C-alpha positions, -999 to 999 in steps of 0.1 A, spaced: -311 284 -112 -312 294 -145 -340 304 -160 -354 319 -192 -370 343 -190 -383 373 -167 -420 357 -163 -403 321 -153 -382 339 -131 -416 357 -115 -431 327 -105 -396 320 -81 -398 352 -73 -431 350 -57 -424 317 -41 -397 338 -24 -419 362 -6 -447 340 3 -453 359 35 -476 392 30 -452 408 62 -422 400 37 -437 418 8 -452 449 27 -413 454 40 -406 453 7 -431 476 -6 -421 498 22 -385 494 13 -391 505 -21 -412 533 -15 -387 551 10 -358 545 -16 -379 562 -42 -381 594 -16 -350 589 -14 -339 593 -49 -360 622 -55 -348 642 -24 -316 636 -33 -326 649 -71 -340 681 -57 -320 687 -29 -286 664 -24 -270 643 -43 -252 629 -13 -283 617 -2 -284 587 -31 -266 567 -3 -297 560 12 -322 551 -16 -300 510 -22 -296 509 17 -331 518 25 -344 495 0 -319 471 0 -321 471 43 -357 463 43 -359 436 20 -328 420 30 -339 422 68 -376 405 56 -354 379 39 -337 372 69 -361 373 99 -396 370 82 -394 345 54 -364 327 66 -345 327 28 -317 344 9 -328 375 -10 -330 366 -46 -306 398 -55 -276 374 -46 -279 358 -77 -300 374 -104 -294 412 -94 -319 430 -125 -341 406 -128 -346 408 -87 -347 444 -91 -371 444 -118 -397 425 -100 -399 439 -70 -406 472 -89 -434 446 -100 -446 436 -69 -443 476 -63 -464 481 -89 -492 453 -78 -496 464 -43 -499 499 -52 -533 493 -73 -544 464 -51 -535 438 -75 -513 415 -58 -536 396 -39 -549 384 -76 -510 378 -89 -507 350 -61 -538 337 -71 -532 338 -107 -498 318 -101 -515 296 -83 -501 305 -45 -517 302 -14 -506 331 10 -487 323 44 -499 337 77 
């Protein structure tokens, strides 16, 4: 799929993350990867290996076993990363449900 803008990709990205448990696992993976990034910067750079392992590990598990689709990272790695941080920020601030409604998506349980 070709996307002309990040906003266009964002709508697709949210379709790929329709289940709350998928979004929660992404949140955990992003949080753990940020923690590993900080720890590796402070203590040991070798721990950087855990940044992508934790972030992608949780995310890919959620896509393959919860959502039942293929991660958008495979086709659009940079935009997927940006959207993952956007979703993380929306969840952190409690605005994810509002964004889902704005996009006209119905939550899937």
